C-alpha positions as a Markdown table, in Angstrom:
| # | Residue | x | y | z |
|---|---|---|---|---|
| 1 | Met | 89.2 | 34.0 | 161.3 |
| 2 | Lys | 89.6 | 34.0 | 165.0 |
| 3 | Lys | 87.1 | 33.7 | 167.9 |
| 4 | Ile | 83.8 | 35.1 | 169.1 |
| 5 | Leu | 81.3 | 35.1 | 171.9 |
| 6 | Arg | 77.7 | 34.4 | 170.9 |
| 7 | Tyr | 75.8 | 37.3 | 172.4 |
| 8 | Ile | 77.4 | 40.7 | 172.6 |
| 9 | Ser | 76.3 | 44.0 | 174.1 |
| 10 | Ile | 77.6 | 47.4 | 173.0 |
| 11 | Phe | 79.3 | 47.8 | 176.4 |
| 12 | Ser | 81.2 | 44.5 | 176.3 |
| 13 | Leu | 81.7 | 44.2 | 172.5 |
| 14 | Ala | 85.1 | 45.9 | 172.5 |
| 15 | Val | 86.6 | 43.4 | 174.9 |
| 16 | Ser | 84.6 | 40.3 | 174.0 |
| 17 | Val | 84.8 | 40.0 | 170.3 |
| 18 | Met | 87.9 | 37.9 | 170.6 |
| 19 | Gly | 86.4 | 35.5 | 173.1 |
| 20 | Cys | 86.7 | 31.8 | 173.6 |
| 21 | Glu | 84.4 | 30.1 | 171.1 |
| 22 | Ser | 85.0 | 29.1 | 167.5 |
| 23 | Phe | 83.8 | 31.4 | 164.8 |
| 24 | Val | 81.5 | 28.6 | 163.6 |
| 25 | Asp | 80.3 | 27.4 | 167.0 |
| 26 | Gly | 76.6 | 27.7 | 167.5 |
| 27 | Phe | 75.7 | 27.1 | 163.9 |
| 28 | Glu | 75.7 | 23.3 | 164.4 |
| 29 | Glu | 73.1 | 23.6 | 167.1 |
| 30 | Asp | 69.4 | 22.8 | 166.5 |
| 31 | Pro | 67.5 | 26.0 | 167.3 |
| 32 | Asn | 64.3 | 23.9 | 167.6 |
| 33 | Asn | 65.8 | 22.0 | 170.5 |
| 34 | Pro | 65.2 | 24.2 | 173.6 |
| 35 | Ser | 67.8 | 24.2 | 176.3 |
| 36 | Gly | 69.0 | 26.2 | 179.2 |
| 37 | Lys | 71.3 | 28.0 | 176.7 |
| 38 | Ser | 68.4 | 29.1 | 174.5 |
| 39 | Val | 68.2 | 32.9 | 173.9 |
| 40 | Asp | 65.0 | 34.6 | 172.8 |
| 41 | Val | 65.5 | 35.7 | 169.1 |
| 42 | Asn | 64.3 | 39.2 | 170.0 |
| 43 | Asn | 67.1 | 39.5 | 172.5 |
| 44 | Met | 69.5 | 38.2 | 169.9 |
| 45 | Ile | 68.4 | 40.8 | 167.3 |
| 46 | Gln | 68.8 | 43.6 | 169.8 |
| 47 | Gly | 72.4 | 42.5 | 170.3 |
| 48 | Val | 73.0 | 42.6 | 166.6 |
| 49 | Met | 71.6 | 46.1 | 166.4 |
| 50 | Leu | 74.0 | 47.2 | 169.1 |
| 51 | Ala | 77.0 | 45.6 | 167.4 |
| 52 | Asp | 76.1 | 47.2 | 164.1 |
| 53 | Ala | 75.7 | 50.5 | 165.8 |
| 54 | Leu | 79.1 | 50.4 | 167.3 |
| 55 | Leu | 80.6 | 49.2 | 164.0 |
| 56 | His | 79.3 | 52.3 | 162.2 |
| 57 | Glu | 79.6 | 55.0 | 164.9 |
| 58 | Gly | 82.9 | 53.9 | 166.5 |
| 59 | Glu | 86.5 | 53.6 | 165.4 |
| 60 | Met | 85.9 | 53.4 | 161.6 |
| 61 | Ala | 83.8 | 56.6 | 161.7 |
| 62 | Arg | 86.6 | 58.5 | 163.5 |
| 63 | Leu | 89.2 | 57.2 | 161.1 |
| 64 | Thr | 87.3 | 57.9 | 157.9 |
| 65 | Gly | 86.4 | 61.3 | 159.4 |
| 66 | Met | 90.0 | 62.2 | 159.7 |
| 67 | Trp | 90.9 | 60.8 | 156.3 |
| 68 | Thr | 88.2 | 62.9 | 154.7 |
| 69 | Asn | 89.5 | 66.0 | 156.6 |
| 70 | Gln | 86.4 | 66.4 | 158.8 |
| 71 | Phe | 88.4 | 65.8 | 161.9 |
| 72 | Thr | 92.1 | 66.1 | 162.9 |
| 73 | Gly | 94.2 | 63.7 | 164.9 |
| 74 | Val | 96.4 | 65.9 | 167.2 |
| 75 | Asp | 97.7 | 63.7 | 170.0 |
| 76 | Arg | 99.6 | 60.4 | 170.4 |
| 77 | Gln | 98.7 | 57.6 | 168.0 |
| 78 | Tyr | 96.0 | 59.8 | 166.4 |
| 79 | Val | 98.7 | 62.0 | 164.9 |
| 80 | Asn | 99.8 | 59.0 | 162.9 |
| 81 | Leu | 96.3 | 57.9 | 162.0 |
| 82 | Asn | 95.5 | 61.4 | 160.9 |
| 83 | Glu | 98.3 | 61.3 | 158.4 |
| 84 | Tyr | 97.5 | 57.8 | 157.1 |
| 85 | Arg | 100.5 | 56.2 | 158.9 |
| 86 | Val | 98.8 | 53.0 | 159.8 |
| 87 | Ser | 99.6 | 49.3 | 160.1 |
| 88 | Ala | 97.5 | 46.2 | 159.5 |
| 89 | Gly | 97.1 | 45.8 | 163.3 |
| 90 | Asp | 95.2 | 49.0 | 163.4 |
| 91 | Phe | 92.3 | 47.3 | 161.6 |
| 92 | Asp | 92.0 | 44.2 | 163.8 |
| 93 | Ser | 89.3 | 45.8 | 166.1 |
| 94 | Pro | 87.0 | 47.1 | 163.3 |
| 95 | Trp | 87.2 | 43.8 | 161.5 |
| 96 | Ser | 86.3 | 41.9 | 164.7 |
| 97 | Thr | 83.3 | 44.2 | 165.3 |
| 98 | Met | 82.2 | 43.8 | 161.7 |
| 99 | Tyr | 82.5 | 40.0 | 161.4 |
| 100 | Tyr | 82.4 | 38.5 | 164.9 |
| 101 | Gly | 80.1 | 41.0 | 166.4 |
| 102 | Thr | 77.7 | 41.8 | 163.6 |
| 103 | Ile | 77.7 | 39.5 | 160.5 |
| 104 | Ala | 78.1 | 36.2 | 162.5 |
| 105 | Gln | 75.5 | 37.2 | 165.1 |
| 106 | Ala | 73.1 | 38.3 | 162.4 |
| 107 | Arg | 73.4 | 34.9 | 160.7 |
| 108 | Leu | 72.7 | 33.1 | 164.0 |
| 109 | Ala | 69.7 | 35.3 | 164.6 |
| 110 | Lys | 68.4 | 34.6 | 161.0 |
| 111 | Lys | 68.7 | 30.9 | 161.6 |
| 112 | Lys | 66.9 | 31.0 | 164.9 |
| 113 | Ala | 64.1 | 33.3 | 163.5 |
| 114 | Arg | 63.6 | 31.0 | 160.5 |
| 115 | Ala | 63.2 | 28.0 | 162.8 |
| 116 | Glu | 60.7 | 29.9 | 164.9 |
| 117 | Leu | 58.8 | 31.0 | 161.8 |
| 118 | Asn | 59.4 | 34.7 | 162.6 |
| 119 | Pro | 60.1 | 36.4 | 159.2 |
| 120 | Lys | 60.0 | 39.9 | 160.8 |
| 121 | Val | 63.0 | 39.2 | 162.9 |
| 122 | Glu | 64.7 | 37.3 | 160.1 |
| 123 | Gly | 64.2 | 40.3 | 157.9 |
| 124 | Val | 65.8 | 42.7 | 160.4 |
| 125 | Ala | 68.7 | 40.3 | 160.8 |
| 126 | Gln | 69.2 | 40.4 | 157.0 |
| 127 | Val | 69.1 | 44.2 | 156.9 |
| 128 | Leu | 71.8 | 44.4 | 159.6 |
| 129 | Glu | 73.9 | 41.7 | 158.0 |
| 130 | Ala | 73.7 | 43.5 | 154.7 |
| 131 | His | 74.6 | 46.8 | 156.3 |
| 132 | Ala | 77.8 | 45.4 | 157.8 |
| 133 | Ala | 78.7 | 43.3 | 154.7 |
| 134 | Gly | 78.2 | 46.3 | 152.4 |
| 135 | Thr | 80.5 | 48.4 | 154.6 |
| 136 | Ala | 83.1 | 45.6 | 154.6 |
| 137 | Ala | 83.1 | 45.4 | 150.8 |
| 138 | Ala | 83.3 | 49.2 | 150.5 |
| 139 | Leu | 86.2 | 49.6 | 152.8 |
| 140 | Phe | 88.3 | 46.5 | 152.2 |
| 141 | Gly | 87.4 | 45.4 | 148.7 |
| 142 | Asp | 87.4 | 41.6 | 148.4 |
| 143 | Val | 86.2 | 40.2 | 151.7 |
| 144 | Pro | 84.8 | 37.0 | 153.2 |
| 145 | Phe | 81.1 | 36.5 | 152.7 |
| 146 | Ser | 79.9 | 33.2 | 151.2 |
| 147 | Glu | 81.9 | 31.1 | 153.7 |
| 148 | Val | 81.5 | 33.2 | 156.8 |
| 149 | Thr | 80.3 | 30.9 | 159.6 |
| 150 | Val | 80.9 | 27.7 | 157.7 |
| 151 | Ser | 84.7 | 27.9 | 157.5 |
| 152 | Glu | 87.5 | 28.9 | 159.9 |
| 153 | Thr | 89.4 | 30.1 | 156.8 |
| 154 | Pro | 86.7 | 31.6 | 154.5 |
| 155 | Val | 87.5 | 32.6 | 151.0 |
| 156 | Phe | 87.6 | 36.2 | 150.1 |
| 157 | Asp | 84.8 | 36.9 | 147.6 |
| 158 | Pro | 85.3 | 39.5 | 144.9 |
| 159 | Gln | 84.0 | 42.9 | 145.9 |
| 160 | Glu | 81.4 | 43.0 | 143.1 |
| 161 | Glu | 80.1 | 39.6 | 144.1 |
| 162 | Val | 79.7 | 40.7 | 147.7 |
| 163 | Tyr | 77.7 | 43.7 | 146.6 |
| 164 | Asn | 75.5 | 41.4 | 144.4 |
| 165 | Ser | 75.0 | 39.1 | 147.4 |
| 166 | Val | 74.1 | 42.0 | 149.6 |
| 167 | Gln | 71.4 | 43.1 | 147.1 |
| 168 | Val | 69.9 | 39.6 | 147.1 |
| 169 | Leu | 70.0 | 39.6 | 150.9 |
| 170 | Leu | 68.2 | 42.9 | 151.0 |
| 171 | Asp | 65.5 | 41.7 | 148.6 |
| 172 | Ser | 64.9 | 38.7 | 150.8 |
| 173 | Ala | 64.7 | 41.0 | 153.9 |
| 174 | Ile | 62.1 | 43.2 | 152.2 |
| 175 | Thr | 60.0 | 40.1 | 151.4 |
| 176 | Asn | 60.2 | 38.9 | 155.0 |
| 177 | Leu | 59.4 | 42.3 | 156.4 |
| 178 | Glu | 56.4 | 42.7 | 154.3 |
| 179 | Leu | 54.9 | 39.4 | 155.4 |
| 180 | Asn | 52.1 | 39.7 | 158.0 |
| 181 | Lys | 53.9 | 37.1 | 160.2 |
| 182 | Gly | 56.2 | 37.0 | 163.2 |
| 183 | Ile | 56.8 | 39.4 | 166.1 |
| 184 | Leu | 59.5 | 42.0 | 166.4 |
| 185 | Lys | 59.0 | 43.1 | 170.0 |
| 186 | Ala | 58.8 | 46.9 | 170.3 |
| 187 | Glu | 60.9 | 47.0 | 173.4 |
| 188 | Lys | 63.7 | 45.1 | 171.7 |
| 189 | Asp | 63.8 | 47.3 | 168.6 |
| 190 | Leu | 66.2 | 50.2 | 169.2 |
| 191 | Tyr | 65.0 | 52.1 | 166.1 |
| 192 | Tyr | 61.4 | 51.6 | 165.2 |
| 193 | Thr | 59.5 | 50.0 | 168.1 |
| 194 | Gly | 58.7 | 46.9 | 166.0 |
| 195 | Asn | 57.5 | 48.6 | 162.9 |
| 196 | Ala | 58.6 | 46.3 | 160.1 |
| 197 | Gln | 57.6 | 48.7 | 157.3 |
| 198 | Asn | 60.2 | 51.2 | 158.5 |
| 199 | Trp | 62.8 | 48.4 | 158.4 |
| 200 | Ala | 61.8 | 47.7 | 154.8 |
| 201 | Arg | 62.4 | 51.3 | 153.9 |
| 202 | Val | 65.8 | 51.1 | 155.4 |
| 203 | Ala | 66.5 | 48.1 | 153.2 |
| 204 | Tyr | 65.5 | 50.0 | 150.1 |
| 205 | Thr | 67.7 | 53.0 | 151.0 |
| 206 | Leu | 70.6 | 50.5 | 151.6 |
| 207 | Lys | 69.9 | 49.0 | 148.2 |
| 208 | Ala | 70.2 | 52.5 | 146.7 |
| 209 | Arg | 73.4 | 53.2 | 148.6 |
| 210 | Tyr | 75.1 | 50.1 | 147.3 |
| 211 | Tyr | 73.8 | 50.6 | 143.7 |
| 212 | Leu | 75.4 | 54.0 | 144.0 |
| 213 | His | 78.7 | 52.4 | 145.1 |
| 214 | Thr | 78.6 | 50.2 | 142.0 |
| 215 | Gly | 77.6 | 52.9 | 139.6 |
| 216 | Asp | 74.2 | 51.6 | 138.7 |
| 217 | Tyr | 72.4 | 54.9 | 138.9 |
| 218 | Ala | 69.0 | 53.8 | 137.4 |
| 219 | Lys | 68.6 | 51.1 | 140.0 |
| 220 | Ala | 69.9 | 53.4 | 142.8 |
| 221 | Glu | 67.1 | 55.9 | 141.9 |
| 222 | Glu | 64.5 | 53.2 | 141.7 |
| 223 | Ala | 65.4 | 51.8 | 145.1 |
| 224 | Ala | 65.7 | 55.2 | 146.8 |
| 225 | Leu | 62.2 | 56.2 | 145.7 |
| 226 | Lys | 61.0 | 53.3 | 147.9 |
| 227 | Gly | 63.4 | 54.1 | 150.7 |
| 228 | Ile | 63.1 | 56.3 | 153.8 |
| 229 | Ser | 60.4 | 58.8 | 153.0 |
| 230 | Ser | 60.6 | 61.4 | 155.7 |
| 231 | Pro | 63.0 | 62.4 | 158.5 |
| 232 | Glu | 60.7 | 60.7 | 161.0 |
| 233 | Gly | 61.8 | 57.4 | 159.4 |
| 234 | Asn | 65.5 | 57.9 | 160.0 |
| 235 | Met | 67.5 | 55.0 | 161.5 |
| 236 | Val | 69.1 | 56.8 | 164.4 |
| 237 | Thr | 71.0 | 55.0 | 167.2 |
| 238 | Pro | 69.6 | 56.3 | 170.5 |
| 239 | His | 71.9 | 57.3 | 173.3 |
| 240 | Gly | 71.4 | 58.2 | 177.0 |
| 241 | Glu | 73.0 | 59.3 | 180.2 |
| 242 | Ala | 74.4 | 56.0 | 181.4 |
| 243 | Tyr | 78.1 | 55.5 | 180.6 |
| 244 | Tyr | 77.5 | 52.4 | 178.4 |
| 245 | Ser | 74.9 | 54.3 | 176.3 |
| 246 | Leu | 76.7 | 57.6 | 175.7 |
| 247 | Asn | 77.1 | 59.0 | 172.2 |
| 248 | Val | 80.3 | 57.1 | 171.0 |
| 249 | Phe | 82.0 | 60.3 | 169.8 |
| 250 | Tyr | 81.3 | 62.0 | 173.2 |
| 251 | Ser | 82.6 | 59.0 | 175.1 |
| 252 | Phe | 85.8 | 59.0 | 173.1 |
| 253 | Gly | 86.4 | 62.7 | 173.0 |
| 254 | Gln | 85.3 | 63.6 | 176.6 |
| 255 | Ser | 86.1 | 60.5 | 178.6 |
| 256 | Glu | 88.4 | 58.0 | 177.0 |
| 257 | Arg | 90.8 | 60.0 | 174.8 |
| 258 | Val | 90.4 | 63.6 | 175.7 |
| 259 | Gly | 92.3 | 65.8 | 173.2 |
| 260 | Tyr | 93.3 | 63.1 | 170.8 |
| 261 | Met | 91.0 | 64.3 | 168.0 |
| 262 | Thr | 89.8 | 67.8 | 167.2 |
| 263 | Ala | 88.9 | 69.6 | 163.9 |
| 264 | Glu | 91.9 | 71.9 | 163.8 |
| 265 | Asn | 92.2 | 73.4 | 160.3 |
| 266 | Ala | 90.0 | 70.7 | 158.9 |
| 267 | Phe | 88.3 | 71.1 | 155.5 |
| 268 | Ala | 84.7 | 70.5 | 156.7 |
| 269 | Pro | 84.5 | 73.3 | 159.3 |
| 270 | Leu | 86.2 | 75.7 | 156.9 |
| 271 | Leu | 83.5 | 74.9 | 154.3 |
| 272 | Leu | 80.7 | 75.6 | 156.8 |
| 273 | Asp | 82.0 | 78.4 | 159.0 |
| 274 | Pro | 80.1 | 81.6 | 158.0 |
| 275 | Ala | 83.1 | 83.7 | 159.2 |
| 276 | Gln | 85.2 | 82.2 | 156.4 |
| 277 | Gln | 82.9 | 83.5 | 153.7 |
| 278 | Gly | 85.1 | 85.6 | 151.4 |
| 279 | Thr | 88.3 | 84.2 | 153.0 |
| 280 | Phe | 88.1 | 80.4 | 152.3 |
| 281 | Ala | 87.5 | 80.1 | 148.5 |
| 282 | Lys | 85.3 | 77.0 | 148.8 |
| 283 | Asn | 83.2 | 78.2 | 151.7 |
| 284 | Arg | 79.5 | 77.2 | 151.2 |
| 285 | Asn | 77.9 | 80.4 | 152.6 |
| 286 | Asn | 76.3 | 82.6 | 149.9 |
| 287 | Ala | 73.1 | 84.4 | 149.2 |
| 288 | Lys | 71.1 | 81.2 | 149.2 |
| 289 | Thr | 72.9 | 79.2 | 151.8 |
| 290 | Asp | 73.7 | 80.2 | 155.4 |
| 291 | Glu | 75.5 | 77.3 | 157.2 |
| 292 | Thr | 75.6 | 79.0 | 160.6 |
| 293 | Gly | 73.2 | 76.4 | 162.1 |
| 294 | Arg | 74.9 | 73.4 | 160.7 |
| 295 | Phe | 78.4 | 74.7 | 161.6 |
| 296 | Asn | 77.3 | 75.3 | 165.2 |
| 297 | Phe | 75.7 | 71.8 | 165.4 |
| 298 | Tyr | 79.0 | 70.0 | 164.5 |
| 299 | Tyr | 81.8 | 72.4 | 165.5 |
| 300 | Thr | 83.0 | 75.1 | 167.9 |
| 301 | Gly | 85.9 | 77.5 | 167.5 |
| 302 | Glu | 87.0 | 80.0 | 164.8 |
| 303 | Asp | 89.8 | 80.8 | 162.4 |
| 304 | Gly | 90.8 | 77.2 | 162.0 |
| 305 | Ala | 91.0 | 76.5 | 165.8 |
| 306 | Tyr | 88.0 | 74.1 | 165.5 |
| 307 | Asp | 86.9 | 71.3 | 167.7 |
| 308 | Leu | 83.9 | 68.9 | 167.8 |
| 309 | Asn | 80.9 | 70.4 | 169.5 |
| 310 | Tyr | 80.2 | 68.2 | 172.6 |
| 311 | Ala | 77.5 | 70.5 | 174.1 |
| 312 | Asp | 74.0 | 69.2 | 174.8 |
| 313 | Thr | 71.7 | 69.0 | 171.7 |
| 314 | Thr | 74.7 | 69.2 | 169.3 |
| 315 | Ala | 76.1 | 66.5 | 167.1 |
| 316 | Tyr | 78.4 | 65.0 | 169.7 |
| 317 | Gly | 76.4 | 65.7 | 172.9 |
| 318 | Tyr | 76.4 | 62.9 | 175.4 |
| 319 | Asn | 72.8 | 61.8 | 174.5 |
| 320 | Gln | 72.7 | 62.8 | 170.9 |
| 321 | Gly | 71.5 | 60.0 | 168.5 |
| 322 | Tyr | 73.7 | 58.9 | 165.7 |
| 323 | Ser | 72.3 | 58.8 | 162.2 |
| 324 | Met | 72.9 | 55.5 | 160.4 |
| 325 | Val | 70.5 | 55.5 | 157.4 |
| 326 | Thr | 68.4 | 58.5 | 156.7 |
| 327 | Tyr | 65.9 | 60.5 | 154.6 |
| 328 | Ala | 68.8 | 62.9 | 153.8 |
| 329 | Glu | 70.9 | 60.2 | 152.3 |
| 330 | Thr | 67.8 | 58.9 | 150.4 |
| 331 | Gln | 67.1 | 62.3 | 148.8 |
| 332 | Leu | 70.8 | 62.9 | 147.9 |
| 333 | Ile | 71.0 | 59.4 | 146.3 |
| 334 | Ile | 68.0 | 60.4 | 144.1 |
| 335 | Ala | 69.7 | 63.7 | 143.3 |
| 336 | Glu | 73.0 | 62.3 | 142.3 |
| 337 | Ala | 71.5 | 59.4 | 140.4 |
| 338 | Arg | 69.3 | 61.7 | 138.4 |
| 339 | Val | 71.9 | 64.2 | 137.5 |
| 340 | Arg | 74.2 | 61.4 | 136.4 |
| 341 | Gln | 71.4 | 60.2 | 134.1 |
| 342 | Gly | 70.8 | 63.6 | 132.7 |
| 343 | Asn | 67.7 | 64.5 | 134.6 |
| 344 | Val | 68.8 | 67.9 | 135.9 |
| 345 | Asn | 65.4 | 69.3 | 137.0 |
| 346 | Gly | 64.6 | 66.1 | 138.8 |
| 347 | Ala | 68.0 | 66.2 | 140.6 |
| 348 | Ile | 67.3 | 69.8 | 141.7 |
| 349 | Asp | 63.9 | 68.7 | 143.1 |
| 350 | Ala | 65.5 | 66.0 | 145.2 |
| 351 | Leu | 68.3 | 68.4 | 146.4 |
| 352 | Asn | 65.6 | 71.0 | 147.3 |
| 353 | Ala | 63.8 | 68.3 | 149.3 |
| 354 | Arg | 66.9 | 67.9 | 151.3 |
| 355 | Arg | 67.2 | 71.7 | 151.8 |
| 356 | Thr | 63.6 | 71.9 | 152.9 |
| 357 | Ala | 64.3 | 69.3 | 155.6 |
| 358 | Leu | 67.5 | 71.2 | 156.7 |
| 359 | Asn | 65.4 | 74.3 | 157.3 |
| 360 | Ala | 63.3 | 72.3 | 159.8 |
| 361 | Ile | 66.5 | 71.4 | 161.6 |
| 362 | Tyr | 68.5 | 74.6 | 161.5 |
| 363 | Gly | 66.0 | 77.4 | 160.7 |
| 364 | Arg | 65.5 | 79.8 | 163.5 |
| 365 | Pro | 62.8 | 82.4 | 164.0 |
| 366 | Ala | 63.8 | 86.0 | 164.9 |
| 367 | Val | 63.9 | 86.8 | 168.6 |
| 368 | Pro | 63.2 | 90.4 | 169.4 |
| 369 | Ala | 65.4 | 92.4 | 171.7 |
| 370 | Val | 64.4 | 92.8 | 175.3 |
| 371 | Pro | 65.0 | 96.3 | 176.7 |
| 372 | Ala | 67.0 | 96.8 | 179.8 |
| 373 | Thr | 65.2 | 97.3 | 183.1 |
| 374 | Pro | 66.5 | 98.7 | 186.4 |
| 375 | Thr | 67.4 | 95.2 | 187.5 |
| 376 | Thr | 68.2 | 93.4 | 184.2 |
| 377 | Pro | 70.5 | 94.2 | 181.3 |
| 378 | Glu | 69.3 | 94.5 | 177.7 |
| 379 | Val | 69.1 | 91.3 | 175.7 |
| 380 | Pro | 70.0 | 91.9 | 172.1 |
| 381 | Ala | 67.8 | 90.7 | 169.2 |
| 382 | Ile | 68.7 | 87.4 | 167.6 |
| 383 | Pro | 68.2 | 87.5 | 163.8 |
| 384 | Glu | 66.2 | 85.0 | 161.9 |
| 385 | Tyr | 68.0 | 82.6 | 159.7 |
| 386 | Lys | 66.5 | 80.2 | 157.2 |
| 387 | Pro | 69.7 | 78.9 | 155.7 |
| 388 | Tyr | 68.6 | 77.1 | 152.7 |
| 389 | Gln | 66.6 | 78.8 | 149.9 |
| 390 | Met | 65.5 | 76.6 | 147.1 |
| 391 | Phe | 67.7 | 76.2 | 144.0 |
| 392 | Thr | 66.7 | 76.8 | 140.4 |
| 393 | Leu | 68.3 | 75.8 | 137.2 |
| 394 | Glu | 69.7 | 79.3 | 136.8 |
| 395 | Asp | 71.8 | 78.8 | 139.9 |
| 396 | Phe | 73.9 | 76.2 | 138.1 |
| 397 | Ala | 74.3 | 78.0 | 134.8 |
| 398 | Ile | 77.5 | 79.8 | 133.9 |
| 399 | Gly | 77.3 | 83.0 | 136.0 |
| 400 | Gly | 75.0 | 81.4 | 138.5 |
| 401 | Ile | 75.6 | 81.4 | 142.2 |
| 402 | Glu | 76.7 | 77.7 | 142.2 |
| 403 | Asn | 78.9 | 77.8 | 139.1 |
| 404 | Asn | 82.4 | 79.3 | 139.0 |
| 405 | Gly | 82.1 | 79.8 | 135.3 |
| 406 | Ser | 84.2 | 76.8 | 134.2 |
| 407 | Leu | 81.5 | 74.1 | 134.6 |
| 408 | Ser | 78.5 | 72.9 | 132.7 |
| 409 | Pro | 75.2 | 73.2 | 134.6 |
| 410 | Glu | 75.3 | 69.4 | 135.1 |
| 411 | Gln | 78.8 | 69.5 | 136.5 |
| 412 | Ala | 78.0 | 72.4 | 138.8 |
| 413 | Leu | 74.9 | 70.7 | 140.1 |
| 414 | Leu | 76.8 | 67.4 | 140.6 |
| 415 | Met | 79.5 | 69.3 | 142.6 |
| 416 | Glu | 76.8 | 70.9 | 144.8 |
| 417 | Ile | 75.2 | 67.5 | 145.4 |
| 418 | Met | 78.5 | 65.9 | 146.3 |
| 419 | Glu | 79.4 | 68.8 | 148.6 |
| 420 | Glu | 76.0 | 68.5 | 150.3 |
| 421 | Arg | 76.6 | 64.8 | 150.8 |
| 422 | Tyr | 80.0 | 65.5 | 152.3 |
| 423 | Val | 78.7 | 67.9 | 154.9 |
| 424 | Thr | 75.7 | 65.7 | 155.5 |
| 425 | Phe | 78.0 | 62.8 | 156.2 |
| 426 | Ile | 80.2 | 64.5 | 158.8 |
| 427 | Gly | 81.3 | 61.6 | 161.0 |
| 428 | Asn | 79.8 | 59.0 | 158.7 |
| 429 | Ile | 81.7 | 56.4 | 156.7 |
| 430 | Glu | 79.8 | 57.3 | 153.5 |
| 431 | Ala | 81.9 | 60.5 | 153.2 |
| 432 | Phe | 85.0 | 58.3 | 152.7 |
| 433 | Asn | 83.2 | 56.0 | 150.3 |
| 434 | Asp | 82.1 | 59.1 | 148.2 |
| 435 | Ala | 85.6 | 60.5 | 148.1 |
| 436 | Arg | 87.1 | 57.3 | 146.7 |
| 437 | Arg | 84.3 | 56.4 | 144.2 |
| 438 | Thr | 84.5 | 60.0 | 142.7 |
| 439 | Asp | 88.3 | 60.2 | 142.6 |
| 440 | Asn | 88.1 | 63.0 | 145.2 |
| 441 | Leu | 85.9 | 65.2 | 143.1 |
| 442 | Leu | 85.6 | 67.8 | 145.9 |
| 443 | Gly | 89.4 | 68.2 | 146.2 |
| 444 | Ile | 89.5 | 67.2 | 149.8 |
| 445 | Pro | 93.1 | 68.2 | 150.9 |
| 446 | Val | 95.4 | 65.4 | 151.7 |
| 447 | Lys | 97.5 | 65.3 | 154.9 |
| 448 | Gly | 101.1 | 64.8 | 155.9 |
| 449 | Thr | 103.5 | 63.9 | 153.1 |
| 450 | Ala | 100.9 | 61.9 | 151.0 |
| 451 | Asn | 99.9 | 63.0 | 147.6 |
| 452 | Lys | 96.5 | 61.4 | 147.5 |
| 453 | Leu | 93.8 | 60.1 | 149.9 |
| 454 | Pro | 93.8 | 56.5 | 151.1 |
| 455 | Glu | 91.9 | 54.2 | 148.9 |
| 456 | Arg | 91.0 | 51.4 | 151.3 |
| 457 | Phe | 91.4 | 49.9 | 154.8 |
| 458 | Leu | 94.3 | 47.4 | 155.2 |
| 459 | Tyr | 93.4 | 43.7 | 155.8 |
| 460 | Pro | 93.8 | 43.2 | 159.6 |
| 461 | Gln | 96.9 | 41.5 | 160.9 |
| 462 | Asn | 95.0 | 38.8 | 162.7 |
| 463 | Glu | 93.3 | 37.8 | 159.5 |
| 464 | Val | 96.6 | 37.8 | 157.6 |
| 465 | Asn | 98.1 | 35.6 | 160.2 |
| 466 | Ser | 95.3 | 33.1 | 160.5 |
| 467 | Asn | 93.6 | 32.9 | 157.1 |
| 468 | Pro | 95.7 | 31.6 | 154.1 |
| 469 | Asn | 92.9 | 32.8 | 151.8 |
| 470 | Thr | 93.8 | 36.5 | 152.6 |
| 471 | Pro | 94.7 | 38.1 | 149.2 |
| 472 | Asn | 98.4 | 37.8 | 148.4 |
| 473 | Pro | 100.2 | 40.1 | 147.6 |
| 474 | Leu | 98.4 | 42.3 | 150.1 |
| 475 | Pro | 97.1 | 45.6 | 148.6 |
| 476 | Asp | 98.5 | 48.7 | 150.1 |
| 477 | Leu | 96.6 | 51.7 | 151.4 |
| 478 | Tyr | 96.7 | 53.5 | 148.1 |
| 479 | Glu | 95.5 | 50.7 | 145.8 |
| 480 | Pro | 91.9 | 51.3 | 144.8 |
| 481 | Thr | 89.4 | 48.6 | 145.3 |
| 482 | Ala | 88.2 | 46.8 | 142.2 |
| 483 | Leu | 85.1 | 48.9 | 141.7 |
| 484 | Asn | 87.0 | 52.2 | 142.2 |
| 485 | Lys | 89.8 | 51.5 | 139.6 |
């Protein structure tokens, strides 16, 4: 592995992750020995939060969004990325953000927090490290973990072992966060103003996510039931008006690379667009589901000429927060885990909990018409829409509204859960993880001349050049990771 700087902000991360200090520099220092270089551990943990946020909202989210046909690359290098024409060098930057910006900094923060007897900050650092490492294992397969920060050429641990280590890390994080010790300063916590219990719930939802990745559905359900328990507990990266704090999608699409990525003819908007009901066979709008609100939140346009919606208060507005770990994901993990274990009624309950929450987001009361006056035109009425009525078992039986007649009730319910996950995770890496672990159950259309979706990210060129432990022969883009074979 190459080089890093110790303390990284979201503004400087992209240009500083390949700085001038050794990957293991800083880990030989005694955090009990104060010096002029000493940094408050709460400042350190805020930097790790920022790096983890950029990791999950930035380049990888755009790429996986294109590869799961939620977005469309239409200009310059994004035409190639859209059609899976990538090289190892395209993954240098995400890898740097993941390892140098997040995992290494989280470990340094853990060490300092432990020396300062501050388990709350240590626990948050563990959650952030687990989030980044779990994402690394999901996208790349075998990755460095056990020797990161202790070796310039760390071994690549098997994917399943990394997931196991992440579960241990999250267990330790929960223990630390539940101790009545330490201080997580409210003003340094981007997400929960210092509330350690909220961080513990994030840890449980991440445990559930990674158990779902590995196919342990009983443990996924058990962990999710202790996870984020309401939308108010969502882990949402805040954004503001200053250039360095803009929504990352907005910054990319409206400032840095205008016109590079749209949603032209993409699968996700075709699923959601109410105007496609009766035209696009897989469109989600029916007697119980009106996706008008969600479509307008994410997209603009019609008849395939779609783009991301960058307007204020929409998904990619300049100050719109970005969802990292949420109540929606927690409920959908419960739903999927239950149906895969044969608990159909319990799965419907969890799916309906998600739909209830959606009504609070997208439901709209009726607005009556305003008659014309001598000085003002008539304002037409706006109809009420409450898009999501509650499902019953009959909806998934043969002949039901969510069954095309060829599926068992369990299969039809699983299909609806996975489709809801897909449109919940628009612009989120988990949509790509779902597509691969289910062997593209939803039938997401492939692009270009390929005959299947990509199965992984390529190992970055910088790592191949500098680390002799990089797997050899190198897996190609279409070789499934170990757990997805």
